[in-house]
All heavy atoms as TSV, in Angstrom:
chain	resi	resn	atom	element	x	y	z
A	1	MET	N	N	48.612	97.899	80.423
A	1	MET	CA	C	47.479	97.934	79.533
A	1	MET	C	C	47.302	99.377	79.057
A	1	MET	O	O	47.220	100.291	79.863
A	1	MET	CB	C	46.246	97.430	80.303
A	1	MET	CG	C	45.019	97.301	79.458
A	1	MET	SD	S	43.582	96.652	80.357
A	1	MET	CE	C	44.170	95.057	80.875
A	2	GLU	N	N	47.252	99.532	77.750
A	2	GLU	CA	C	47.141	100.874	77.174
A	2	GLU	C	C	45.700	101.337	77.012
A	2	GLU	O	O	45.435	102.528	76.965
A	2	GLU	CB	C	47.843	100.907	75.824
A	2	GLU	CG	C	49.341	100.682	75.925
A	2	GLU	CD	C	50.000	100.695	74.567
A	2	GLU	OE1	O	49.451	101.287	73.635
A	2	GLU	OE2	O	51.086	100.105	74.463
A	3	TYR	N	N	44.783	100.388	76.861
A	3	TYR	CA	C	43.382	100.725	76.660
A	3	TYR	C	C	42.513	99.589	77.200
A	3	TYR	O	O	42.994	98.476	77.398
A	3	TYR	CB	C	43.074	100.958	75.179
A	3	TYR	CG	C	43.348	99.750	74.320
A	3	TYR	CD1	C	42.350	98.818	74.071
A	3	TYR	CD2	C	44.607	99.530	73.770
A	3	TYR	CE1	C	42.601	97.688	73.311
A	3	TYR	CE2	C	44.866	98.411	72.999
A	3	TYR	CZ	C	43.856	97.500	72.774
A	3	TYR	OH	O	44.115	96.382	72.015
A	4	LEU	N	N	41.255	99.885	77.425
A	4	LEU	CA	C	40.328	98.846	77.870
A	4	LEU	C	C	39.830	98.077	76.651
A	4	LEU	O	O	39.485	98.672	75.636
A	4	LEU	CB	C	39.148	99.474	78.614
A	4	LEU	CG	C	39.476	100.077	79.971
A	4	LEU	CD1	C	38.252	100.780	80.549
A	4	LEU	CD2	C	39.978	99.012	80.933
A	5	PRO	N	N	39.785	96.762	76.733
A	5	PRO	CA	C	39.320	95.947	75.607
A	5	PRO	C	C	37.853	96.216	75.280
A	5	PRO	O	O	37.093	96.664	76.129
A	5	PRO	CB	C	39.489	94.513	76.105
A	5	PRO	CG	C	40.262	94.584	77.356
A	5	PRO	CD	C	40.192	95.964	77.872
A	6	LYS	N	N	37.450	95.898	74.056
A	6	LYS	CA	C	36.055	96.085	73.643
A	6	LYS	C	C	35.238	94.819	73.816
A	6	LYS	O	O	34.040	94.889	74.041
A	6	LYS	CB	C	36.003	96.533	72.185
A	6	LYS	CG	C	36.606	97.904	72.003
A	6	LYS	CD	C	36.502	98.379	70.593
A	6	LYS	CE	C	37.308	99.651	70.490
A	6	LYS	NZ	N	36.772	100.693	69.764
A	7	ASP	N	N	35.862	93.654	73.718
A	7	ASP	CA	C	35.145	92.395	73.901
A	7	ASP	C	C	34.606	92.332	75.329
A	7	ASP	O	O	35.360	92.524	76.282
A	7	ASP	CB	C	36.092	91.218	73.634
A	7	ASP	CG	C	35.409	89.891	73.833
A	7	ASP	OD1	O	35.439	89.395	74.990
A	7	ASP	OD2	O	34.841	89.377	72.863
A	8	PRO	N	N	33.302	92.097	75.504
A	8	PRO	CA	C	32.707	92.148	76.847
A	8	PRO	C	C	33.356	91.207	77.865
A	8	PRO	O	O	33.621	91.622	78.997
A	8	PRO	CB	C	31.247	91.776	76.623
A	8	PRO	CG	C	31.007	91.871	75.174
A	8	PRO	CD	C	32.305	91.809	74.470
A	9	ALA	N	N	33.616	89.971	77.490
A	9	ALA	CA	C	34.197	89.019	78.447
A	9	ALA	C	C	35.610	89.430	78.848
A	9	ALA	O	O	35.987	89.344	80.023
A	9	ALA	CB	C	34.206	87.609	77.853
A	10	ILE	N	N	36.382	89.915	77.893
A	10	ILE	CA	C	37.750	90.351	78.199
A	10	ILE	C	C	37.724	91.649	78.995
A	10	ILE	O	O	38.529	91.844	79.909
A	10	ILE	CB	C	38.580	90.485	76.911
A	10	ILE	CG1	C	38.690	89.112	76.234
A	10	ILE	CG2	C	39.962	91.055	77.196
A	10	ILE	CD1	C	39.328	89.134	74.861
A	11	LEU	N	N	36.770	92.522	78.692
A	11	LEU	CA	C	36.631	93.780	79.442
A	11	LEU	C	C	36.290	93.483	80.901
A	11	LEU	O	O	36.913	94.042	81.808
A	11	LEU	CB	C	35.555	94.654	78.809
A	11	LEU	CG	C	35.223	95.961	79.528
A	11	LEU	CD1	C	36.452	96.853	79.662
A	11	LEU	CD2	C	34.100	96.691	78.799
A	12	VAL	N	N	35.333	92.591	81.132
A	12	VAL	CA	C	34.962	92.224	82.507
A	12	VAL	C	C	36.176	91.657	83.232
A	12	VAL	O	O	36.482	92.042	84.363
A	12	VAL	CB	C	33.794	91.207	82.512
A	12	VAL	CG1	C	33.642	90.560	83.883
A	12	VAL	CG2	C	32.512	91.883	82.104
A	13	SER	N	N	36.862	90.740	82.596
A	13	SER	CA	C	38.040	90.120	83.200
A	13	SER	C	C	39.111	91.157	83.528
A	13	SER	O	O	39.696	91.148	84.611
A	13	SER	CB	C	38.595	89.051	82.254
A	13	SER	OG	O	39.749	88.479	82.786
A	14	SER	N	N	39.361	92.060	82.596
A	14	SER	CA	C	40.393	93.081	82.791
A	14	SER	C	C	40.043	94.046	83.925
A	14	SER	O	O	40.875	94.325	84.783
A	14	SER	CB	C	40.596	93.878	81.497
A	14	SER	OG	O	41.044	93.042	80.469
A	15	VAL	N	N	38.804	94.534	83.911
A	15	VAL	CA	C	38.371	95.477	84.952
A	15	VAL	C	C	38.415	94.799	86.321
A	15	VAL	O	O	38.966	95.347	87.287
A	15	VAL	CB	C	36.960	96.032	84.658
A	15	VAL	CG1	C	36.397	96.768	85.860
A	15	VAL	CG2	C	36.996	96.948	83.441
A	16	ASN	N	N	37.874	93.592	86.410
A	16	ASN	CA	C	37.868	92.888	87.691
A	16	ASN	C	C	39.287	92.609	88.175
A	16	ASN	O	O	39.575	92.733	89.368
A	16	ASN	CB	C	37.061	91.597	87.595
A	16	ASN	CG	C	35.562	91.847	87.508
A	16	ASN	OD1	O	35.088	92.959	87.737
A	16	ASN	ND2	N	34.820	90.823	87.162
A	17	MET	N	N	40.179	92.253	87.266
A	17	MET	CA	C	41.571	91.985	87.646
A	17	MET	C	C	42.253	93.259	88.158
A	17	MET	O	O	42.921	93.238	89.190
A	17	MET	CB	C	42.364	91.438	86.457
A	17	MET	CG	C	43.840	91.224	86.772
A	17	MET	SD	S	44.881	91.108	85.300
A	17	MET	CE	C	44.699	92.731	84.594
A	18	LEU	N	N	42.069	94.368	87.450
A	18	LEU	CA	C	42.707	95.621	87.865
A	18	LEU	C	C	42.202	96.077	89.230
A	18	LEU	O	O	42.971	96.620	90.031
A	18	LEU	CB	C	42.486	96.703	86.810
A	18	LEU	CG	C	43.254	96.493	85.503
A	18	LEU	CD1	C	42.731	97.437	84.423
A	18	LEU	CD2	C	44.746	96.692	85.712
A	19	LEU	N	N	40.929	95.858	89.503
A	19	LEU	CA	C	40.389	96.224	90.811
A	19	LEU	C	C	40.827	95.230	91.887
A	19	LEU	O	O	41.199	95.625	92.987
A	19	LEU	CB	C	38.863	96.309	90.745
A	19	LEU	CG	C	38.322	97.480	89.926
A	19	LEU	CD1	C	36.832	97.327	89.705
A	19	LEU	CD2	C	38.641	98.806	90.587
A	20	ARG	N	N	40.810	93.955	91.572
A	20	ARG	CA	C	41.204	92.916	92.537
A	20	ARG	C	C	42.677	93.058	92.932
A	20	ARG	O	O	43.039	92.924	94.091
A	20	ARG	CB	C	40.965	91.530	91.936
A	20	ARG	CG	C	41.363	90.400	92.879
A	20	ARG	CD	C	41.401	89.048	92.189
A	20	ARG	NE	N	42.474	89.018	91.219
A	20	ARG	CZ	C	42.345	88.666	89.939
A	20	ARG	NH1	N	41.181	88.319	89.453
A	20	ARG	NH2	N	43.384	88.670	89.134
A	21	ASP	N	N	43.521	93.321	91.940
A	21	ASP	CA	C	44.959	93.437	92.202
A	21	ASP	C	C	45.345	94.808	92.730
A	21	ASP	O	O	46.520	95.120	92.855
A	21	ASP	CB	C	45.752	93.119	90.942
A	21	ASP	CG	C	45.611	91.660	90.523
A	21	ASP	OD1	O	45.085	90.850	91.310
A	21	ASP	OD2	O	46.024	91.333	89.399
A	22	GLU	N	N	44.328	95.627	93.018
A	22	GLU	CA	C	44.490	96.949	93.625
A	22	GLU	C	C	45.324	97.910	92.802
A	22	GLU	O	O	45.997	98.789	93.334
A	22	GLU	CB	C	45.027	96.810	95.048
A	22	GLU	CG	C	44.083	96.019	95.934
A	22	GLU	CD	C	44.573	95.863	97.358
A	22	GLU	OE1	O	45.691	96.300	97.681
A	22	GLU	OE2	O	43.805	95.301	98.151
A	23	GLU	N	N	45.263	97.736	91.470
A	23	GLU	CA	C	45.871	98.731	90.577
A	23	GLU	C	C	45.089	100.047	90.701
A	23	GLU	O	O	45.652	101.122	90.570
A	23	GLU	CB	C	45.841	98.247	89.130
A	23	GLU	CG	C	46.655	97.008	88.864
A	23	GLU	CD	C	48.149	97.258	88.912
A	23	GLU	OE1	O	48.594	98.346	88.522
A	23	GLU	OE2	O	48.861	96.357	89.354
A	24	PHE	N	N	43.778	99.906	90.939
A	24	PHE	CA	C	42.881	101.045	91.114
A	24	PHE	C	C	41.998	100.759	92.313
A	24	PHE	O	O	41.657	99.614	92.577
A	24	PHE	CB	C	42.020	101.255	89.860
A	24	PHE	CG	C	42.823	101.603	88.645
A	24	PHE	CD1	C	43.249	100.614	87.776
A	24	PHE	CD2	C	43.183	102.912	88.387
A	24	PHE	CE1	C	44.009	100.916	86.662
A	24	PHE	CE2	C	43.948	103.240	87.281
A	24	PHE	CZ	C	44.360	102.232	86.412
A	25	ASP	N	N	41.587	101.815	93.019
A	25	ASP	CA	C	40.776	101.613	94.219
A	25	ASP	C	C	39.278	101.709	93.962
A	25	ASP	O	O	38.486	101.425	94.847
A	25	ASP	CB	C	41.195	102.574	95.328
A	25	ASP	CG	C	41.013	104.033	94.948
A	25	ASP	OD1	O	40.696	104.321	93.784
A	25	ASP	OD2	O	41.192	104.887	95.834
A	26	SER	N	N	38.883	102.085	92.749
A	26	SER	CA	C	37.460	102.173	92.434
A	26	SER	C	C	37.262	102.070	90.927
A	26	SER	O	O	38.190	102.304	90.145
A	26	SER	CB	C	36.863	103.496	92.928
A	26	SER	OG	O	37.378	104.569	92.167
A	27	LEU	N	N	36.038	101.738	90.540
A	27	LEU	CA	C	35.707	101.700	89.120
A	27	LEU	C	C	35.878	103.083	88.507
A	27	LEU	O	O	36.370	103.219	87.384
A	27	LEU	CB	C	34.267	101.202	88.922
A	27	LEU	CG	C	33.776	101.154	87.482
A	27	LEU	CD1	C	34.608	100.183	86.642
A	27	LEU	CD2	C	32.307	100.796	87.434
A	28	GLU	N	N	35.536	104.108	89.254
A	28	GLU	CA	C	35.646	105.469	88.749
A	28	GLU	C	C	37.094	105.837	88.436
A	28	GLU	O	O	37.387	106.390	87.378
A	28	GLU	CB	C	35.037	106.464	89.748
A	28	GLU	CG	C	33.535	106.401	89.847
A	28	GLU	CD	C	33.008	105.184	90.627
A	28	GLU	OE1	O	33.787	104.546	91.377
A	28	GLU	OE2	O	31.826	104.874	90.466
A	29	SER	N	N	38.004	105.541	89.330
A	29	SER	CA	C	39.406	105.891	89.089
A	29	SER	C	C	39.971	105.090	87.918
A	29	SER	O	O	40.745	105.620	87.123
A	29	SER	CB	C	40.255	105.695	90.346
A	29	SER	OG	O	40.288	104.345	90.745
A	30	LEU	N	N	39.565	103.836	87.790
A	30	LEU	CA	C	40.003	103.018	86.657
A	30	LEU	C	C	39.496	103.614	85.343
A	30	LEU	O	O	40.259	103.783	84.396
A	30	LEU	CB	C	39.474	101.597	86.832
A	30	LEU	CG	C	39.889	100.561	85.794
A	30	LEU	CD1	C	39.886	99.178	86.424
A	30	LEU	CD2	C	38.997	100.567	84.589
A	31	CYS	N	N	38.213	103.944	85.291
A	31	CYS	CA	C	37.638	104.502	84.064
A	31	CYS	C	C	38.283	105.821	83.681
A	31	CYS	O	O	38.594	106.042	82.510
A	31	CYS	CB	C	36.131	104.679	84.223
A	31	CYS	SG	S	35.233	103.118	84.193
A	32	TYR	N	N	38.507	106.675	84.631
A	32	TYR	CA	C	39.115	107.963	84.322
A	32	TYR	C	C	40.548	107.806	83.833
A	32	TYR	O	O	41.006	108.549	82.971
A	32	TYR	CB	C	39.023	108.913	85.511
A	32	TYR	CG	C	37.589	109.285	85.835
A	32	TYR	CD1	C	37.131	109.314	87.134
A	32	TYR	CD2	C	36.668	109.588	84.829
A	32	TYR	CE1	C	35.815	109.633	87.440
A	32	TYR	CE2	C	35.361	109.904	85.116
A	32	TYR	CZ	C	34.935	109.930	86.418
A	32	TYR	OH	O	33.623	110.243	86.702
A	33	ALA	N	N	41.257	106.809	84.330
A	33	ALA	CA	C	42.630	106.557	83.869
A	33	ALA	C	C	42.651	106.131	82.408
A	33	ALA	O	O	43.623	106.390	81.697
A	33	ALA	CB	C	43.287	105.487	84.740
A	34	PHE	N	N	41.558	105.487	81.959
A	34	PHE	CA	C	41.468	105.042	80.571
A	34	PHE	C	C	40.564	105.945	79.738
A	34	PHE	O	O	40.162	105.579	78.642
A	34	PHE	CB	C	40.969	103.595	80.515
A	34	PHE	CG	C	41.990	102.600	80.986
A	34	PHE	CD1	C	41.948	102.109	82.280
A	34	PHE	CD2	C	43.009	102.177	80.148
A	34	PHE	CE1	C	42.890	101.192	82.725
A	34	PHE	CE2	C	43.956	101.270	80.578
A	34	PHE	CZ	C	43.902	100.772	81.876
A	35	ASP	N	N	40.256	107.125	80.269
A	35	ASP	CA	C	39.440	108.128	79.581
A	35	ASP	C	C	38.075	107.575	79.165
A	35	ASP	O	O	37.643	107.745	78.027
A	35	ASP	CB	C	40.186	108.688	78.367
A	35	ASP	CG	C	39.586	109.996	77.877
A	35	ASP	OD1	O	39.017	110.732	78.706
A	35	ASP	OD2	O	39.679	110.272	76.666
A	36	ARG	N	N	37.430	106.886	80.103
A	36	ARG	CA	C	36.090	106.341	79.876
A	36	ARG	C	C	35.200	106.770	81.028
A	36	ARG	O	O	35.675	107.038	82.130
A	36	ARG	CB	C	36.127	104.812	79.832
A	36	ARG	CG	C	37.040	104.208	78.786
A	36	ARG	CD	C	36.514	104.286	77.377
A	36	ARG	NE	N	35.336	103.485	77.161
A	36	ARG	CZ	C	35.350	102.200	76.830
A	36	ARG	NH1	N	36.489	101.556	76.700
A	36	ARG	NH2	N	34.220	101.556	76.634
A	37	GLU	N	N	33.923	106.810	80.790
A	37	GLU	CA	C	32.964	107.146	81.834
A	37	GLU	C	C	32.476	105.863	82.504
A	37	GLU	O	O	32.135	104.896	81.806
A	37	GLU	CB	C	31.770	107.900	81.243
A	37	GLU	CG	C	32.102	109.302	80.802
A	37	GLU	CD	C	32.472	110.208	81.963
A	37	GLU	OE1	O	31.881	110.075	83.060
A	37	GLU	OE2	O	33.359	111.047	81.777
A	38	PRO	N	N	32.419	105.832	83.830
A	38	PRO	CA	C	31.949	104.633	84.520
A	38	PRO	C	C	30.560	104.179	84.060
A	38	PRO	O	O	30.333	102.983	83.851
A	38	PRO	CB	C	31.935	105.036	85.991
A	38	PRO	CG	C	32.915	106.144	86.086
A	38	PRO	CD	C	32.844	106.867	84.773
A	39	GLN	N	N	29.642	105.113	83.879
A	39	GLN	CA	C	28.280	104.736	83.470
A	39	GLN	C	C	28.278	104.136	82.073
A	39	GLN	O	O	27.496	103.223	81.783
A	39	GLN	CB	C	27.332	105.931	83.548
A	39	GLN	CG	C	25.882	105.533	83.482
A	39	GLN	CD	C	25.479	104.590	84.612
A	39	GLN	OE1	O	25.738	104.845	85.790
A	39	GLN	NE2	N	24.833	103.477	84.271
A	40	GLU	N	N	29.149	104.613	81.207
A	40	GLU	CA	C	29.274	104.055	79.859
A	40	GLU	C	C	29.663	102.571	79.928
A	40	GLU	O	O	29.079	101.726	79.235
A	40	GLU	CB	C	30.335	104.837	79.082
A	40	GLU	CG	C	30.730	104.245	77.754
A	40	GLU	CD	C	31.968	104.887	77.170
A	40	GLU	OE1	O	32.496	105.876	77.728
A	40	GLU	OE2	O	32.429	104.374	76.144
A	41	ILE	N	N	30.628	102.248	80.783
A	41	ILE	CA	C	31.077	100.867	80.946
A	41	ILE	C	C	29.952	100.023	81.562
A	41	ILE	O	O	29.667	98.912	81.106
A	41	ILE	CB	C	32.342	100.797	81.837
A	41	ILE	CG1	C	33.486	101.610	81.233
A	41	ILE	CG2	C	32.751	99.354	82.110
A	41	ILE	CD1	C	34.062	101.064	79.977
A	42	LYS	N	N	29.290	100.552	82.589
A	42	LYS	CA	C	28.197	99.825	83.232
A	42	LYS	C	C	27.065	99.538	82.244
A	42	LYS	O	O	26.539	98.418	82.204
A	42	LYS	CB	C	27.652	100.618	84.422
A	42	LYS	CG	C	28.579	100.659	85.609
A	42	LYS	CD	C	27.960	101.505	86.708
A	42	LYS	CE	C	28.874	101.645	87.904
A	42	LYS	NZ	N	28.270	102.485	88.954
A	43	ASP	N	N	26.688	100.537	81.460
A	43	ASP	CA	C	25.597	100.367	80.494
A	43	ASP	C	C	25.974	99.349	79.417
A	43	ASP	O	O	25.165	98.487	79.063
A	43	ASP	CB	C	25.233	101.698	79.843
A	43	ASP	CG	C	24.575	102.674	80.801
A	43	ASP	OD1	O	24.122	102.253	81.892
A	43	ASP	OD2	O	24.520	103.877	80.460
A	44	TYR	N	N	27.185	99.449	78.891
A	44	TYR	CA	C	27.647	98.536	77.857
A	44	TYR	C	C	27.640	97.098	78.363
A	44	TYR	O	O	27.127	96.187	77.699
A	44	TYR	CB	C	29.053	98.938	77.393
A	44	TYR	CG	C	29.676	97.963	76.429
A	44	TYR	CD1	C	29.203	97.859	75.122
A	44	TYR	CD2	C	30.723	97.142	76.810
A	44	TYR	CE1	C	29.764	96.961	74.232
A	44	TYR	CE2	C	31.294	96.242	75.934
A	44	TYR	CZ	C	30.808	96.159	74.641
A	44	TYR	OH	O	31.368	95.263	73.760
A	45	LEU	N	N	28.180	96.892	79.546
A	45	LEU	CA	C	28.255	95.530	80.079
A	45	LEU	C	C	26.882	95.010	80.511
A	45	LEU	O	O	26.628	93.808	80.434
A	45	LEU	CB	C	29.280	95.449	81.206
A	45	LEU	CG	C	30.726	95.563	80.711
A	45	LEU	CD1	C	31.695	95.613	81.878
A	45	LEU	CD2	C	31.081	94.437	79.751
A	46	MET	N	N	25.983	95.891	80.933
A	46	MET	CA	C	24.621	95.468	81.263
A	46	MET	C	C	23.954	94.895	80.010
A	46	MET	O	O	23.283	93.857	80.077
A	46	MET	CB	C	23.810	96.653	81.810
A	46	MET	CG	C	22.377	96.298	82.164
A	46	MET	SD	S	22.191	95.170	83.556
A	46	MET	CE	C	22.492	96.277	84.912
A	47	GLU	N	N	24.160	95.539	78.871
A	47	GLU	CA	C	23.613	95.042	77.601
A	47	GLU	C	C	24.173	93.662	77.251
A	47	GLU	O	O	23.521	92.886	76.554
A	47	GLU	CB	C	23.957	95.998	76.456
A	47	GLU	CG	C	23.292	97.332	76.510
A	47	GLU	CD	C	23.831	98.286	75.448
A	47	GLU	OE1	O	24.602	97.854	74.567
A	47	GLU	OE2	O	23.477	99.468	75.509
A	48	LYS	N	N	25.379	93.384	77.715
A	48	LYS	CA	C	26.063	92.130	77.386
A	48	LYS	C	C	25.884	91.057	78.460
A	48	LYS	O	O	26.467	89.988	78.378
A	48	LYS	CB	C	27.557	92.383	77.163
A	48	LYS	CG	C	27.863	93.426	76.112
A	48	LYS	CD	C	27.289	93.053	74.760
A	48	LYS	CE	C	27.655	94.113	73.731
A	48	LYS	NZ	N	27.036	93.870	72.446
A	49	GLY	N	N	25.087	91.364	79.498
A	49	GLY	CA	C	24.767	90.349	80.498
A	49	GLY	C	C	25.557	90.421	81.793
A	49	GLY	O	O	25.583	89.456	82.548
A	50	TYR	N	N	26.176	91.567	82.067
A	50	TYR	CA	C	26.949	91.734	83.302
A	50	TYR	C	C	26.431	92.946	84.063
A	50	TYR	O	O	26.048	93.948	83.476
A	50	TYR	CB	C	28.431	91.954	82.991
A	50	TYR	CG	C	29.078	90.805	82.280
A	50	TYR	CD1	C	29.160	90.788	80.895
A	50	TYR	CD2	C	29.612	89.731	82.985
A	50	TYR	CE1	C	29.761	89.732	80.221
A	50	TYR	CE2	C	30.215	88.671	82.327
A	50	TYR	CZ	C	30.286	88.683	80.941
A	50	TYR	OH	O	30.880	87.634	80.285
A	51	GLU	N	N	26.450	92.844	85.383
A	51	GLU	CA	C	26.050	93.986	86.208
A	51	GLU	C	C	27.161	94.304	87.209
A	51	GLU	O	O	27.940	93.427	87.588
A	51	GLU	CB	C	24.728	93.709	86.925
A	51	GLU	CG	C	24.761	92.542	87.872
A	51	GLU	CD	C	23.383	92.199	88.411
A	51	GLU	OE1	O	22.464	93.019	88.303
A	51	GLU	OE2	O	23.235	91.096	88.948
A	52	TRP	N	N	27.211	95.544	87.626
A	52	TRP	CA	C	28.210	96.001	88.585
A	52	TRP	C	C	27.728	95.694	89.994
A	52	TRP	O	O	26.603	96.018	90.371
A	52	TRP	CB	C	28.442	97.500	88.432
A	52	TRP	CG	C	29.364	98.066	89.462
A	52	TRP	CD1	C	29.040	98.926	90.473
A	52	TRP	CD2	C	30.770	97.824	89.592
A	52	TRP	NE1	N	30.143	99.227	91.218
A	52	TRP	CE2	C	31.230	98.561	90.702
A	52	TRP	CE3	C	31.682	97.050	88.896
A	52	TRP	CZ2	C	32.554	98.551	91.109
A	52	TRP	CZ3	C	33.006	97.037	89.305
A	52	TRP	CH2	C	33.429	97.784	90.401
A	53	SER	N	N	28.557	95.046	90.792
A	53	SER	CA	C	28.266	94.796	92.194
A	53	SER	C	C	29.127	95.751	93.021
A	53	SER	O	O	30.343	95.577	93.107
A	53	SER	CB	C	28.594	93.350	92.578
A	53	SER	OG	O	28.540	93.200	93.980
A	54	GLU	N	N	28.489	96.733	93.609
A	54	GLU	CA	C	29.223	97.693	94.438
A	54	GLU	C	C	29.792	97.004	95.671
A	54	GLU	O	O	30.904	97.307	96.100
A	54	GLU	CB	C	28.303	98.848	94.847
A	54	GLU	CG	C	29.023	99.998	95.494
A	54	GLU	CD	C	30.041	100.674	94.582
A	54	GLU	OE1	O	29.771	100.854	93.383
A	54	GLU	OE2	O	31.136	101.031	95.078
A	55	GLN	N	N	29.046	96.054	96.208
A	55	GLN	CA	C	29.502	95.331	97.396
A	55	GLN	C	C	30.776	94.530	97.097
A	55	GLN	O	O	31.711	94.520	97.890
A	55	GLN	CB	C	28.403	94.405	97.896
A	55	GLN	CG	C	28.787	93.639	99.138
A	55	GLN	CD	C	27.678	92.704	99.589
A	55	GLN	OE1	O	26.715	92.467	98.860
A	55	GLN	NE2	N	27.800	92.180	100.779
A	56	GLN	N	N	30.793	93.841	95.964
A	56	GLN	CA	C	31.946	93.012	95.595
A	56	GLN	C	C	33.017	93.789	94.839
A	56	GLN	O	O	34.121	93.296	94.648
A	56	GLN	CB	C	31.491	91.838	94.736
A	56	GLN	CG	C	30.566	90.883	95.439
A	56	GLN	CD	C	31.271	90.136	96.554
A	56	GLN	OE1	O	32.415	89.739	96.428
A	56	GLN	NE2	N	30.584	89.959	97.653
A	57	LYS	N	N	32.671	94.988	94.376
A	57	LYS	CA	C	33.586	95.815	93.573
A	57	LYS	C	C	34.054	95.054	92.331
A	57	LYS	O	O	35.237	94.961	92.025
A	57	LYS	CB	C	34.801	96.273	94.388
A	57	LYS	CG	C	34.457	97.090	95.599
A	57	LYS	CD	C	34.063	98.477	95.197
A	57	LYS	CE	C	33.956	99.359	96.426
A	57	LYS	NZ	N	32.824	100.212	96.414
A	58	GLN	N	N	33.055	94.460	91.632
A	58	GLN	CA	C	33.372	93.727	90.407
A	58	GLN	C	C	32.121	93.585	89.548
A	58	GLN	O	O	31.006	93.734	90.026
A	58	GLN	CB	C	33.933	92.343	90.709
A	58	GLN	CG	C	32.991	91.439	91.421
A	58	GLN	CD	C	33.564	90.063	91.701
A	58	GLN	OE1	O	32.867	89.091	91.550
A	58	GLN	NE2	N	34.814	89.977	92.104
A	59	PHE	N	N	32.348	93.322	88.258
A	59	PHE	CA	C	31.253	92.983	87.366
A	59	PHE	C	C	31.002	91.495	87.510
A	59	PHE	O	O	31.921	90.702	87.650
A	59	PHE	CB	C	31.613	93.335	85.917
A	59	PHE	CG	C	31.487	94.798	85.638
A	59	PHE	CD1	C	32.604	95.610	85.627
A	59	PHE	CD2	C	30.259	95.374	85.394
A	59	PHE	CE1	C	32.506	96.970	85.382
A	59	PHE	CE2	C	30.133	96.735	85.142
A	59	PHE	CZ	C	31.257	97.532	85.141
A	60	ARG	N	N	29.708	91.142	87.483
A	60	ARG	CA	C	29.292	89.752	87.629
A	60	ARG	C	C	28.189	89.480	86.606
A	60	ARG	O	O	27.484	90.399	86.205
A	60	ARG	CB	C	28.760	89.524	89.031
A	60	ARG	CG	C	29.769	89.894	90.104
A	60	ARG	CD	C	29.127	90.053	91.453
A	60	ARG	NE	N	28.710	88.775	91.989
A	60	ARG	CZ	C	29.366	88.126	92.929
A	60	ARG	NH1	N	30.457	88.623	93.432
A	60	ARG	NH2	N	28.931	86.972	93.365
A	61	PRO	N	N	28.007	88.222	86.224
A	61	PRO	CA	C	26.891	87.899	85.339
A	61	PRO	C	C	25.571	88.293	86.010
A	61	PRO	O	O	25.424	88.135	87.228
A	61	PRO	CB	C	26.978	86.386	85.172
A	61	PRO	CG	C	28.394	86.049	85.494
A	61	PRO	CD	C	28.828	87.051	86.524
A	62	ILE	N	N	24.649	88.807	85.245
A	62	ILE	CA	C	23.350	89.190	85.779
A	62	ILE	C	C	22.707	87.964	86.414
A	62	ILE	O	O	22.669	86.888	85.825
A	62	ILE	CB	C	22.448	89.776	84.676
A	62	ILE	CG1	C	23.029	91.119	84.202
A	62	ILE	CG2	C	21.013	89.950	85.172
A	62	ILE	CD1	C	22.321	91.719	83.016
A	63	GLY	N	N	22.241	88.132	87.646
A	63	GLY	CA	C	21.569	87.055	88.365
A	63	GLY	C	C	22.498	86.198	89.204
A	63	GLY	O	O	22.055	85.314	89.915
A	64	TYR	N	N	23.787	86.464	89.148
A	64	TYR	CA	C	24.745	85.688	89.935
A	64	TYR	C	C	24.705	86.188	91.366
A	64	TYR	O	O	25.043	87.334	91.650
A	64	TYR	CB	C	26.149	85.829	89.362
A	64	TYR	CG	C	27.168	84.980	90.061
A	64	TYR	CD1	C	27.242	83.610	89.843
A	64	TYR	CD2	C	28.075	85.537	90.952
A	64	TYR	CE1	C	28.188	82.823	90.481
A	64	TYR	CE2	C	29.022	84.759	91.596
A	64	TYR	CZ	C	29.080	83.402	91.359
A	64	TYR	OH	O	30.012	82.619	91.983
A	65	ASN	N	N	24.287	85.347	92.297
A	65	ASN	CA	C	24.083	85.784	93.677
A	65	ASN	C	C	24.984	85.084	94.678
A	65	ASN	O	O	24.564	84.779	95.785
A	65	ASN	CB	C	22.605	85.563	94.077
A	65	ASN	CG	C	21.667	86.423	93.291
A	65	ASN	OD1	O	21.975	87.573	93.008
A	65	ASN	ND2	N	20.542	85.870	92.919
A	66	ALA	N	N	26.198	84.809	94.307
A	66	ALA	CA	C	27.098	84.116	95.244
A	66	ALA	C	C	27.903	85.114	96.046
A	66	ALA	O	O	28.084	86.233	95.725
A	66	ALA	CB	C	28.019	83.183	94.525
């Protein structure tokens, strides 16, 4: 992957996949590899209905408590 997608659903899927498959060990390292700020990604996805779960190390729909 050369860049992070702009579409929110594809961005969530891509970030979660890269973290799940252990391509990166943290959201911070992933963002820096793609020249993005972690807070920028968190804020953008929060506006689109996703929140960062530090415990799960993934973005999830807001209010998803599984």
